[in-house]
Predicted model as a PDB file, atoms N, CA, C, CB and O in Angstrom, pLDDT in the B-factor column:
MODEL        1                                                                  
ATOM      1  N   MET A   1     -23.436 -28.464 -27.635  1.00 65.00           N  
ATOM      2  CA  MET A   1     -22.711 -27.399 -27.114  1.00 65.00           C  
ATOM      3  C   MET A   1     -21.176 -27.706 -27.262  1.00 65.00           C  
ATOM      4  CB  MET A   1     -23.129 -27.157 -25.655  1.00 65.00           C  
ATOM      5  O   MET A   1     -20.744 -28.833 -27.023  1.00 65.00           O  
ATOM      6  N   ASP A   2     -20.407 -26.725 -27.643  1.00 89.00           N  
ATOM      7  CA  ASP A   2     -18.998 -27.061 -27.817  1.00 89.00           C  
ATOM      8  C   ASP A   2     -18.241 -26.646 -26.528  1.00 89.00           C  
ATOM      9  CB  ASP A   2     -18.397 -26.342 -29.101  1.00 89.00           C  
ATOM     10  O   ASP A   2     -18.739 -25.859 -25.723  1.00 89.00           O  
ATOM     11  N   ILE A   3     -17.082 -27.175 -26.374  1.00 89.00           N  
ATOM     12  CA  ILE A   3     -16.179 -27.021 -25.219  1.00 89.00           C  
ATOM     13  C   ILE A   3     -15.934 -25.663 -24.787  1.00 89.00           C  
ATOM     14  CB  ILE A   3     -14.923 -27.606 -25.488  1.00 89.00           C  
ATOM     15  O   ILE A   3     -16.102 -25.353 -23.607  1.00 89.00           O  
ATOM     16  N   PRO A   4     -15.511 -24.744 -25.747  1.00 87.00           N  
ATOM     17  CA  PRO A   4     -15.217 -23.341 -25.359  1.00 87.00           C  
ATOM     18  C   PRO A   4     -16.490 -22.634 -24.763  1.00 87.00           C  
ATOM     19  CB  PRO A   4     -14.689 -22.537 -26.622  1.00 87.00           C  
ATOM     20  O   PRO A   4     -16.385 -21.883 -23.794  1.00 87.00           O  
ATOM     21  N   LEU A   5     -17.544 -22.863 -25.294  1.00 89.00           N  
ATOM     22  CA  LEU A   5     -18.832 -22.306 -24.765  1.00 89.00           C  
ATOM     23  C   LEU A   5     -19.174 -22.804 -23.399  1.00 89.00           C  
ATOM     24  CB  LEU A   5     -19.976 -22.640 -25.687  1.00 89.00           C  
ATOM     25  O   LEU A   5     -19.602 -22.051 -22.524  1.00 89.00           O  
ATOM     26  N   MET A   6     -18.976 -24.108 -23.227  1.00 91.00           N  
ATOM     27  CA  MET A   6     -19.229 -24.742 -21.876  1.00 91.00           C  
ATOM     28  C   MET A   6     -18.235 -24.120 -20.812  1.00 91.00           C  
ATOM     29  CB  MET A   6     -19.027 -26.378 -21.959  1.00 91.00           C  
ATOM     30  O   MET A   6     -18.598 -23.834 -19.671  1.00 91.00           O  
ATOM     31  N   SER A   7     -17.033 -23.949 -21.256  1.00 90.00           N  
ATOM     32  CA  SER A   7     -15.961 -23.377 -20.337  1.00 90.00           C  
ATOM     33  C   SER A   7     -16.367 -21.939 -19.981  1.00 90.00           C  
ATOM     34  CB  SER A   7     -14.482 -23.389 -21.042  1.00 90.00           C  
ATOM     35  O   SER A   7     -16.218 -21.539 -18.827  1.00 90.00           O  
ATOM     36  N   MET A   8     -16.868 -21.163 -20.927  1.00 92.00           N  
ATOM     37  CA  MET A   8     -17.270 -19.785 -20.597  1.00 92.00           C  
ATOM     38  C   MET A   8     -18.459 -19.770 -19.681  1.00 92.00           C  
ATOM     39  CB  MET A   8     -17.589 -18.997 -21.856  1.00 92.00           C  
ATOM     40  O   MET A   8     -18.490 -18.925 -18.786  1.00 92.00           O  
ATOM     41  N   VAL A   9     -19.434 -20.623 -19.823  1.00 91.00           N  
ATOM     42  CA  VAL A   9     -20.611 -20.694 -19.044  1.00 91.00           C  
ATOM     43  C   VAL A   9     -20.190 -21.134 -17.602  1.00 91.00           C  
ATOM     44  CB  VAL A   9     -21.647 -21.677 -19.701  1.00 91.00           C  
ATOM     45  O   VAL A   9     -20.661 -20.533 -16.636  1.00 91.00           O  
ATOM     46  N   LEU A  10     -19.378 -22.095 -17.449  1.00 92.00           N  
ATOM     47  CA  LEU A  10     -18.882 -22.587 -16.187  1.00 92.00           C  
ATOM     48  C   LEU A  10     -18.114 -21.449 -15.463  1.00 92.00           C  
ATOM     49  CB  LEU A  10     -17.972 -23.838 -16.411  1.00 92.00           C  
ATOM     50  O   LEU A  10     -18.323 -21.222 -14.272  1.00 92.00           O  
ATOM     51  N   SER A  11     -17.241 -20.750 -16.181  1.00 93.00           N  
ATOM     52  CA  SER A  11     -16.511 -19.682 -15.591  1.00 93.00           C  
ATOM     53  C   SER A  11     -17.421 -18.520 -15.096  1.00 93.00           C  
ATOM     54  CB  SER A  11     -15.513 -19.179 -16.586  1.00 93.00           C  
ATOM     55  O   SER A  11     -17.199 -17.975 -14.014  1.00 93.00           O  
ATOM     56  N   GLN A  12     -18.423 -18.160 -15.885  1.00 93.00           N  
ATOM     57  CA  GLN A  12     -19.335 -17.137 -15.499  1.00 93.00           C  
ATOM     58  C   GLN A  12     -20.122 -17.554 -14.270  1.00 93.00           C  
ATOM     59  CB  GLN A  12     -20.254 -16.806 -16.635  1.00 93.00           C  
ATOM     60  O   GLN A  12     -20.380 -16.723 -13.399  1.00 93.00           O  
ATOM     61  N   GLY A  13     -20.509 -18.809 -14.176  1.00 93.00           N  
ATOM     62  CA  GLY A  13     -21.190 -19.301 -12.991  1.00 93.00           C  
ATOM     63  C   GLY A  13     -20.354 -19.281 -11.699  1.00 93.00           C  
ATOM     64  O   GLY A  13     -20.862 -19.040 -10.603  1.00 93.00           O  
ATOM     65  N   GLN A  14     -19.070 -19.543 -11.877  1.00 94.00           N  
ATOM     66  CA  GLN A  14     -18.167 -19.446 -10.770  1.00 94.00           C  
ATOM     67  C   GLN A  14     -17.975 -18.015 -10.271  1.00 94.00           C  
ATOM     68  CB  GLN A  14     -16.862 -20.026 -11.153  1.00 94.00           C  
ATOM     69  O   GLN A  14     -17.916 -17.768  -9.066  1.00 94.00           O  
ATOM     70  N   VAL A  15     -17.879 -17.079 -11.214  1.00 94.00           N  
ATOM     71  CA  VAL A  15     -17.764 -15.702 -10.849  1.00 94.00           C  
ATOM     72  C   VAL A  15     -19.014 -15.274 -10.114  1.00 94.00           C  
ATOM     73  CB  VAL A  15     -17.521 -14.836 -12.072  1.00 94.00           C  
ATOM     74  O   VAL A  15     -18.914 -14.614  -9.081  1.00 94.00           O  
ATOM     75  N   GLN A  16     -20.204 -15.631 -10.617  1.00 95.00           N  
ATOM     76  CA  GLN A  16     -21.454 -15.231  -9.911  1.00 95.00           C  
ATOM     77  C   GLN A  16     -21.451 -15.849  -8.524  1.00 95.00           C  
ATOM     78  CB  GLN A  16     -22.744 -15.681 -10.711  1.00 95.00           C  
ATOM     79  O   GLN A  16     -21.840 -15.160  -7.581  1.00 95.00           O  
ATOM     80  N   GLN A  17     -21.050 -17.076  -8.330  1.00 96.00           N  
ATOM     81  CA  GLN A  17     -21.051 -17.714  -7.078  1.00 96.00           C  
ATOM     82  C   GLN A  17     -19.995 -16.939  -6.116  1.00 96.00           C  
ATOM     83  CB  GLN A  17     -20.701 -19.266  -7.279  1.00 96.00           C  
ATOM     84  O   GLN A  17     -20.284 -16.705  -4.943  1.00 96.00           O  
ATOM     85  N   GLN A  18     -18.886 -16.599  -6.627  1.00 95.00           N  
ATOM     86  CA  GLN A  18     -17.880 -15.892  -5.742  1.00 95.00           C  
ATOM     87  C   GLN A  18     -18.436 -14.514  -5.327  1.00 95.00           C  
ATOM     88  CB  GLN A  18     -16.467 -15.706  -6.502  1.00 95.00           C  
ATOM     89  O   GLN A  18     -18.239 -14.069  -4.196  1.00 95.00           O  
ATOM     90  N   ALA A  19     -19.162 -13.822  -6.306  1.00 96.00           N  
ATOM     91  CA  ALA A  19     -19.705 -12.566  -5.947  1.00 96.00           C  
ATOM     92  C   ALA A  19     -20.808 -12.737  -4.870  1.00 96.00           C  
ATOM     93  CB  ALA A  19     -20.243 -11.871  -7.188  1.00 96.00           C  
ATOM     94  O   ALA A  19     -20.870 -11.933  -3.939  1.00 96.00           O  
ATOM     95  N   SER A  20     -21.652 -13.738  -4.976  1.00 96.00           N  
ATOM     96  CA  SER A  20     -22.690 -14.028  -3.999  1.00 96.00           C  
ATOM     97  C   SER A  20     -22.104 -14.240  -2.648  1.00 96.00           C  
ATOM     98  CB  SER A  20     -23.489 -15.229  -4.402  1.00 96.00           C  
ATOM     99  O   SER A  20     -22.562 -13.643  -1.674  1.00 96.00           O  
ATOM    100  N   ILE A  21     -21.063 -15.107  -2.549  1.00 96.00           N  
ATOM    101  CA  ILE A  21     -20.401 -15.429  -1.311  1.00 96.00           C  
ATOM    102  C   ILE A  21     -19.771 -14.189  -0.694  1.00 96.00           C  
ATOM    103  CB  ILE A  21     -19.356 -16.499  -1.537  1.00 96.00           C  
ATOM    104  O   ILE A  21     -19.852 -13.982   0.517  1.00 96.00           O  
ATOM    105  N   SER A  22     -19.122 -13.339  -1.555  1.00 96.00           N  
ATOM    106  CA  SER A  22     -18.530 -12.125  -1.031  1.00 96.00           C  
ATOM    107  C   SER A  22     -19.609 -11.204  -0.448  1.00 96.00           C  
ATOM    108  CB  SER A  22     -17.741 -11.403  -2.130  1.00 96.00           C  
ATOM    109  O   SER A  22     -19.417 -10.639   0.628  1.00 96.00           O  
ATOM    110  N   LEU A  23     -20.693 -11.055  -1.119  1.00 96.00           N  
ATOM    111  CA  LEU A  23     -21.810 -10.219  -0.621  1.00 96.00           C  
ATOM    112  C   LEU A  23     -22.304 -10.816   0.685  1.00 96.00           C  
ATOM    113  CB  LEU A  23     -22.987 -10.129  -1.672  1.00 96.00           C  
ATOM    114  O   LEU A  23     -22.515 -10.070   1.641  1.00 96.00           O  
ATOM    115  N   MET A  24     -22.495 -12.110   0.768  1.00 97.00           N  
ATOM    116  CA  MET A  24     -23.036 -12.690   2.000  1.00 97.00           C  
ATOM    117  C   MET A  24     -22.062 -12.481   3.171  1.00 97.00           C  
ATOM    118  CB  MET A  24     -23.324 -14.200   1.803  1.00 97.00           C  
ATOM    119  O   MET A  24     -22.479 -12.175   4.288  1.00 97.00           O  
ATOM    120  N   LYS A  25     -20.748 -12.653   2.897  1.00 97.00           N  
ATOM    121  CA  LYS A  25     -19.723 -12.401   3.968  1.00 97.00           C  
ATOM    122  C   LYS A  25     -19.806 -11.003   4.505  1.00 97.00           C  
ATOM    123  CB  LYS A  25     -18.302 -12.640   3.440  1.00 97.00           C  
ATOM    124  O   LYS A  25     -19.712 -10.757   5.707  1.00 97.00           O  
ATOM    125  N   LYS A  26     -20.000 -10.021   3.502  1.00 97.00           N  
ATOM    126  CA  LYS A  26     -20.086  -8.651   3.930  1.00 97.00           C  
ATOM    127  C   LYS A  26     -21.313  -8.370   4.778  1.00 97.00           C  
ATOM    128  CB  LYS A  26     -20.079  -7.761   2.749  1.00 97.00           C  
ATOM    129  O   LYS A  26     -21.238  -7.619   5.751  1.00 97.00           O  
ATOM    130  N   ALA A  27     -22.428  -8.958   4.423  1.00 96.00           N  
ATOM    131  CA  ALA A  27     -23.672  -8.820   5.179  1.00 96.00           C  
ATOM    132  C   ALA A  27     -23.494  -9.485   6.577  1.00 96.00           C  
ATOM    133  CB  ALA A  27     -24.880  -9.473   4.384  1.00 96.00           C  
ATOM    134  O   ALA A  27     -23.962  -8.929   7.571  1.00 96.00           O  
ATOM    135  N   MET A  28     -22.866 -10.594   6.662  1.00 96.00           N  
ATOM    136  CA  MET A  28     -22.637 -11.259   7.943  1.00 96.00           C  
ATOM    137  C   MET A  28     -21.688 -10.442   8.798  1.00 96.00           C  
ATOM    138  CB  MET A  28     -22.079 -12.674   7.732  1.00 96.00           C  
ATOM    139  O   MET A  28     -21.894 -10.369  10.009  1.00 96.00           O  
ATOM    140  N   ASP A  29     -20.617  -9.798   8.212  1.00 95.00           N  
ATOM    141  CA  ASP A  29     -19.786  -8.924   8.990  1.00 95.00           C  
ATOM    142  C   ASP A  29     -20.498  -7.734   9.533  1.00 95.00           C  
ATOM    143  CB  ASP A  29     -18.667  -8.486   8.201  1.00 95.00           C  
ATOM    144  O   ASP A  29     -20.233  -7.300  10.654  1.00 95.00           O  
ATOM    145  N   GLN A  30     -21.408  -7.193   8.747  1.00 96.00           N  
ATOM    146  CA  GLN A  30     -22.187  -6.034   9.136  1.00 96.00           C  
ATOM    147  C   GLN A  30     -23.109  -6.375  10.318  1.00 96.00           C  
ATOM    148  CB  GLN A  30     -23.007  -5.520   7.940  1.00 96.00           C  
ATOM    149  O   GLN A  30     -23.215  -5.631  11.293  1.00 96.00           O  
ATOM    150  N   ALA A  31     -23.784  -7.562  10.179  1.00 95.00           N  
ATOM    151  CA  ALA A  31     -24.663  -8.054  11.210  1.00 95.00           C  
ATOM    152  C   ALA A  31     -23.917  -8.279  12.509  1.00 95.00           C  
ATOM    153  CB  ALA A  31     -25.329  -9.325  10.765  1.00 95.00           C  
ATOM    154  O   ALA A  31     -24.446  -7.992  13.583  1.00 95.00           O  
ATOM    155  N   GLU A  32     -22.722  -8.777  12.433  1.00 94.00           N  
ATOM    156  CA  GLU A  32     -21.829  -9.010  13.611  1.00 94.00           C  
ATOM    157  C   GLU A  32     -21.481  -7.678  14.262  1.00 94.00           C  
ATOM    158  CB  GLU A  32     -20.507  -9.761  13.186  1.00 94.00           C  
ATOM    159  O   GLU A  32     -21.500  -7.550  15.486  1.00 94.00           O  
ATOM    160  N   GLY A  33     -21.159  -6.679  13.422  1.00 93.00           N  
ATOM    161  CA  GLY A  33     -20.898  -5.384  13.927  1.00 93.00           C  
ATOM    162  C   GLY A  33     -22.082  -4.790  14.656  1.00 93.00           C  
ATOM    163  O   GLY A  33     -21.951  -4.180  15.718  1.00 93.00           O  
ATOM    164  N   ASN A  34     -23.248  -4.987  14.053  1.00 91.00           N  
ATOM    165  CA  ASN A  34     -24.509  -4.392  14.649  1.00 91.00           C  
ATOM    166  C   ASN A  34     -24.731  -5.113  15.974  1.00 91.00           C  
ATOM    167  CB  ASN A  34     -25.815  -4.561  13.665  1.00 91.00           C  
ATOM    168  O   ASN A  34     -25.090  -4.475  16.964  1.00 91.00           O  
ATOM    169  N   ALA A  35     -24.531  -6.386  16.013  1.00 91.00           N  
ATOM    170  CA  ALA A  35     -24.725  -7.110  17.301  1.00 91.00           C  
ATOM    171  C   ALA A  35     -23.772  -6.639  18.405  1.00 91.00           C  
ATOM    172  CB  ALA A  35     -24.531  -8.616  17.086  1.00 91.00           C  
ATOM    173  O   ALA A  35     -24.138  -6.508  19.573  1.00 91.00           O  
ATOM    174  N   GLU A  36     -22.463  -6.380  17.948  1.00 89.00           N  
ATOM    175  CA  GLU A  36     -21.534  -5.906  18.922  1.00 89.00           C  
ATOM    176  C   GLU A  36     -21.920  -4.532  19.450  1.00 89.00           C  
ATOM    177  CB  GLU A  36     -20.163  -5.874  18.338  1.00 89.00           C  
ATOM    178  O   GLU A  36     -21.761  -4.234  20.634  1.00 89.00           O  
ATOM    179  N   PHE A  37     -22.431  -3.704  18.545  1.00 86.00           N  
ATOM    180  CA  PHE A  37     -22.881  -2.303  18.944  1.00 86.00           C  
ATOM    181  C   PHE A  37     -24.014  -2.379  19.959  1.00 86.00           C  
ATOM    182  CB  PHE A  37     -23.371  -1.470  17.678  1.00 86.00           C  
ATOM    183  O   PHE A  37     -24.061  -1.645  20.946  1.00 86.00           O  
ATOM    184  N   ILE A  38     -24.967  -3.349  19.651  1.00 81.00           N  
ATOM    185  CA  ILE A  38     -26.200  -3.490  20.548  1.00 81.00           C  
ATOM    186  C   ILE A  38     -25.697  -3.960  21.897  1.00 81.00           C  
ATOM    187  CB  ILE A  38     -27.307  -4.549  19.950  1.00 81.00           C  
ATOM    188  O   ILE A  38     -26.106  -3.395  22.911  1.00 81.00           O  
ATOM    189  N   ASN A  39     -24.832  -4.961  21.967  1.00 82.00           N  
ATOM    190  CA  ASN A  39     -24.279  -5.449  23.188  1.00 82.00           C  
ATOM    191  C   ASN A  39     -23.593  -4.368  23.992  1.00 82.00           C  
ATOM    192  CB  ASN A  39     -23.338  -6.540  22.903  1.00 82.00           C  
ATOM    193  O   ASN A  39     -23.747  -4.263  25.209  1.00 82.00           O  
ATOM    194  N   LYS A  40     -22.824  -3.562  23.263  1.00 79.00           N  
ATOM    195  CA  LYS A  40     -22.147  -2.473  23.974  1.00 79.00           C  
ATOM    196  C   LYS A  40     -23.095  -1.449  24.516  1.00 79.00           C  
ATOM    197  CB  LYS A  40     -21.169  -1.802  23.079  1.00 79.00           C  
ATOM    198  O   LYS A  40     -22.925  -0.974  25.639  1.00 79.00           O  
ATOM    199  N   MET A  41     -24.122  -1.087  23.718  1.00 73.00           N  
ATOM    200  CA  MET A  41     -25.142  -0.145  24.196  1.00 73.00           C  
ATOM    201  C   MET A  41     -25.970  -0.670  25.318  1.00 73.00           C  
ATOM    202  CB  MET A  41     -26.035   0.239  23.094  1.00 73.00           C  
ATOM    203  O   MET A  41     -26.475   0.119  26.117  1.00 73.00           O  
ATOM    204  N   MET A  42     -26.146  -2.010  25.427  1.00 73.00           N  
ATOM    205  CA  MET A  42     -27.019  -2.555  26.508  1.00 73.00           C  
ATOM    206  C   MET A  42     -26.188  -2.687  27.793  1.00 73.00           C  
ATOM    207  CB  MET A  42     -27.639  -3.971  26.095  1.00 73.00           C  
ATOM    208  O   MET A  42     -26.767  -2.943  28.848  1.00 73.00           O  
ATOM    209  N   SER A  43     -24.881  -2.526  27.753  1.00 75.00           N  
ATOM    210  CA  SER A  43     -24.107  -2.689  28.978  1.00 75.00           C  
ATOM    211  C   SER A  43     -24.142  -1.368  29.771  1.00 75.00           C  
ATOM    212  CB  SER A  43     -22.629  -3.112  28.652  1.00 75.00           C  
ATOM    213  O   SER A  43     -23.769  -0.310  29.263  1.00 75.00           O  
ATOM    214  N   GLY A  44     -24.586  -1.460  30.993  1.00 65.00           N  
ATOM    215  CA  GLY A  44     -24.444  -0.367  31.950  1.00 65.00           C  
ATOM    216  C   GLY A  44     -25.133   0.860  31.591  1.00 65.00           C  
ATOM    217  O   GLY A  44     -26.339   0.838  31.344  1.00 65.00           O  
ATOM    218  N   SER A  45     -24.427   1.968  31.544  1.00 64.00           N  
ATOM    219  CA  SER A  45     -25.018   3.325  31.455  1.00 64.00           C  
ATOM    220  C   SER A  45     -25.550   3.637  30.028  1.00 64.00           C  
ATOM    221  CB  SER A  45     -23.953   4.391  31.863  1.00 64.00           C  
ATOM    222  O   SER A  45     -26.179   4.676  29.829  1.00 64.00           O  
ATOM    223  N   HIS A  46     -25.309   2.771  29.062  1.00 69.00           N  
ATOM    224  CA  HIS A  46     -25.705   3.091  27.729  1.00 69.00           C  
ATOM    225  C   HIS A  46     -27.210   2.745  27.465  1.00 69.00           C  
ATOM    226  CB  HIS A  46     -24.799   2.353  26.755  1.00 69.00           C  
ATOM    227  O   HIS A  46     -27.719   3.014  26.377  1.00 69.00           O  
ATOM    228  N   ILE A  47     -27.891   2.164  28.441  1.00 72.00           N  
ATOM    229  CA  ILE A  47     -29.263   1.699  28.195  1.00 72.00           C  
ATOM    230  C   ILE A  47     -30.191   2.964  27.917  1.00 72.00           C  
ATOM    231  CB  ILE A  47     -29.797   0.840  29.469  1.00 72.00           C  
ATOM    232  O   ILE A  47     -31.033   2.952  27.019  1.00 72.00           O  
ATOM    233  N   GLN A  48     -29.987   3.993  28.705  1.00 73.00           N  
ATOM    234  CA  GLN A  48     -30.825   5.211  28.548  1.00 73.00           C  
ATOM    235  C   GLN A  48     -30.564   5.794  27.137  1.00 73.00           C  
ATOM    236  CB  GLN A  48     -30.494   6.301  29.692  1.00 73.00           C  
ATOM    237  O   GLN A  48     -31.516   6.225  26.486  1.00 73.00           O  
ATOM    238  N   ALA A  49     -29.360   5.819  26.667  1.00 73.00           N  
ATOM    239  CA  ALA A  49     -29.088   6.346  25.315  1.00 73.00           C  
ATOM    240  C   ALA A  49     -29.734   5.418  24.291  1.00 73.00           C  
ATOM    241  CB  ALA A  49     -27.538   6.477  25.050  1.00 73.00           C  
ATOM    242  O   ALA A  49     -30.313   5.920  23.328  1.00 73.00           O  
ATOM    243  N   LEU A  50     -29.672   4.116  24.438  1.00 72.00           N  
ATOM    244  CA  LEU A  50     -30.388   3.311  23.488  1.00 72.00           C  
ATOM    245  C   LEU A  50     -31.841   3.473  23.466  1.00 72.00           C  
ATOM    246  CB  LEU A  50     -30.109   1.971  23.710  1.00 72.00           C  
ATOM    247  O   LEU A  50     -32.442   3.478  22.391  1.00 72.00           O  
ATOM    248  N   GLN A  51     -32.452   3.608  24.601  1.00 75.00           N  
ATOM    249  CA  GLN A  51     -33.889   3.872  24.740  1.00 75.00           C  
ATOM    250  C   GLN A  51     -34.251   5.133  24.018  1.00 75.00           C  
ATOM    251  CB  GLN A  51     -34.295   3.974  26.210  1.00 75.00           C  
ATOM    252  O   GLN A  51     -35.266   5.180  23.323  1.00 75.00           O  
ATOM    253  N   HIS A  52     -33.421   6.190  24.169  1.00 77.00           N  
ATOM    254  CA  HIS A  52     -33.687   7.476  23.576  1.00 77.00           C  
ATOM    255  C   HIS A  52     -33.495   7.357  22.085  1.00 77.00           C  
ATOM    256  CB  HIS A  52     -32.784   8.569  24.172  1.00 77.00           C  
ATOM    257  O   HIS A  52     -34.212   7.997  21.315  1.00 77.00           O  
ATOM    258  N   ALA A  53     -32.562   6.569  21.670  1.00 78.00           N  
ATOM    259  CA  ALA A  53     -32.375   6.420  20.138  1.00 78.00           C  
ATOM    260  C   ALA A  53     -33.535   5.727  19.494  1.00 78.00           C  
ATOM    261  CB  ALA A  53     -31.078   5.604  19.793  1.00 78.00           C  
ATOM    262  O   ALA A  53     -33.862   6.020  18.344  1.00 78.00           O  
ATOM    263  N   VAL A  54     -34.178   4.807  20.201  1.00 82.00           N  
ATOM    264  CA  VAL A  54     -35.301   4.062  19.646  1.00 82.00           C  
ATOM    265  C   VAL A  54     -36.504   4.879  19.689  1.00 82.00           C  
ATOM    266  CB  VAL A  54     -35.534   2.778  20.364  1.00 82.00           C  
ATOM    267  O   VAL A  54     -37.233   4.870  18.697  1.00 82.00           O  
ATOM    268  N   GLN A  55     -36.835   5.634  20.775  1.00 83.00           N  
ATOM    269  CA  GLN A  55     -37.973   6.385  20.889  1.00 83.00           C  
ATOM    270  C   GLN A  55     -37.640   7.835  21.413  1.00 83.00           C  
ATOM    271  CB  GLN A  55     -38.932   5.657  21.778  1.00 83.00           C  
ATOM    272  O   GLN A  55     -37.871   8.182  22.571  1.00 83.00           O  
ATOM    273  N   PRO A  56     -37.070   8.658  20.445  1.00 80.00           N  
ATOM    274  CA  PRO A  56     -36.562   9.981  20.875  1.00 80.00           C  
ATOM    275  C   PRO A  56     -37.650  10.975  21.378  1.00 80.00           C  
ATOM    276  CB  PRO A  56     -35.824  10.617  19.714  1.00 80.00           C  
ATOM    277  O   PRO A  56     -37.340  11.960  22.048  1.00 80.00           O  
ATOM    278  N   HIS A  57     -38.940  10.684  21.032  1.00 80.00           N  
ATOM    279  CA  HIS A  57     -39.993  11.654  21.408  1.00 80.00           C  
ATOM    280  C   HIS A  57     -40.449  11.447  22.855  1.00 80.00           C  
ATOM    281  CB  HIS A  57     -41.209  11.528  20.454  1.00 80.00           C  
ATOM    282  O   HIS A  57     -41.139  12.314  23.392  1.00 80.00           O  
ATOM    283  N   LEU A  58     -40.085  10.313  23.522  1.00 77.00           N  
ATOM    284  CA  LEU A  58     -40.525  10.117  24.834  1.00 77.00           C  
ATOM    285  C   LEU A  58     -39.619  10.838  25.886  1.00 77.00           C  
ATOM    286  CB  LEU A  58     -40.594   8.653  25.093  1.00 77.00           C  
ATOM    287  O   LEU A  58     -38.396  10.836  25.746  1.00 77.00           O  
ATOM    288  N   GLY A  59     -40.198  11.421  26.882  1.00 72.00           N  
ATOM    289  CA  GLY A  59     -39.413  12.002  27.962  1.00 72.00           C  
ATOM    290  C   GLY A  59     -39.062  13.423  27.755  1.00 72.00           C  
ATOM    291  O   GLY A  59     -38.451  14.026  28.636  1.00 72.00           O  
ATOM    292  N   GLY A  60     -39.413  14.012  26.624  1.00 73.00           N  
ATOM    293  CA  GLY A  60     -39.010  15.344  26.279  1.00 73.00           C  
ATOM    294  C   GLY A  60     -39.880  16.451  26.914  1.00 73.00           C  
ATOM    295  O   GLY A  60     -39.430  17.585  27.080  1.00 73.00           O  
ATOM    296  N   ASN A  61     -41.093  16.113  27.253  1.00 77.00           N  
ATOM    297  CA  ASN A  61     -42.046  17.042  27.780  1.00 77.00           C  
ATOM    298  C   ASN A  61     -42.683  16.533  29.091  1.00 77.00           C  
ATOM    299  CB  ASN A  61     -43.108  17.311  26.742  1.00 77.00           C  
ATOM    300  O   ASN A  61     -42.949  15.341  29.248  1.00 77.00           O  
ATOM    301  N   ILE A  62     -42.923  17.494  30.045  1.00 78.00           N  
ATOM    302  CA  ILE A  62     -43.631  17.085  31.277  1.00 78.00           C  
ATOM    303  C   ILE A  62     -44.847  17.969  31.379  1.00 78.00           C  
ATOM    304  CB  ILE A  62     -42.716  17.206  32.576  1.00 78.00           C  
ATOM    305  O   ILE A  62     -44.715  19.193  31.340  1.00 78.00           O  
ATOM    306  N   ASP A  63     -46.037  17.394  31.509  1.00 79.00           N  
ATOM    307  CA  ASP A  63     -47.222  18.155  31.694  1.00 79.00           C  
ATOM    308  C   ASP A  63     -47.519  18.224  33.141  1.00 79.00           C  
ATOM    309  CB  ASP A  63     -48.369  17.581  30.933  1.00 79.00           C  
ATOM    310  O   ASP A  63     -47.661  17.198  33.807  1.00 79.00           O  
ATOM    311  N   ILE A  64     -47.620  19.454  33.660  1.00 83.00           N  
ATOM    312  CA  ILE A  64     -47.968  19.749  35.104  1.00 83.00           C  
ATOM    313  C   ILE A  64     -49.313  20.388  35.118  1.00 83.00           C  
ATOM    314  CB  ILE A  64     -46.904  20.701  35.813  1.00 83.00           C  
ATOM    315  O   ILE A  64     -49.542  21.444  34.529  1.00 83.00           O  
ATOM    316  N   LYS A  65     -50.230  19.697  35.829  1.00 83.00           N  
ATOM    317  CA  LYS A  65     -51.573  20.270  36.021  1.00 83.00           C  
ATOM    318  C   LYS A  65     -51.815  20.512  37.462  1.00 83.00           C  
ATOM    319  CB  LYS A  65     -52.659  19.363  35.459  1.00 83.00           C  
ATOM    320  O   LYS A  65     -51.630  19.609  38.277  1.00 83.00           O  
ATOM    321  N   GLY A  66     -52.226  21.709  37.819  1.00 66.00           N  
ATOM    322  CA  GLY A  66     -52.406  21.939  39.282  1.00 66.00           C  
ATOM    323  C   GLY A  66     -53.736  22.198  39.734  1.00 66.00           C  
ATOM    324  O   GLY A  66     -53.954  22.396  40.929  1.00 66.00           O  
TER     325      GLY A  66                                                      
ENDMDL                                                                          
END                                                                             
């Protein structure tokens, strides 16, 4: 293998690694944002809204039999 070809292969590997790291950082930032959102929703009065978002079909109807 000649030196120019090795240089191109090494450069391409570095670009792929940088792209992978960038994608991983983006996923980690999104996960952190999701965690912050969940923590905010779990605090105080937002619990009912969170429960409704998870199971929106519950609590919508009341069956009364007499």
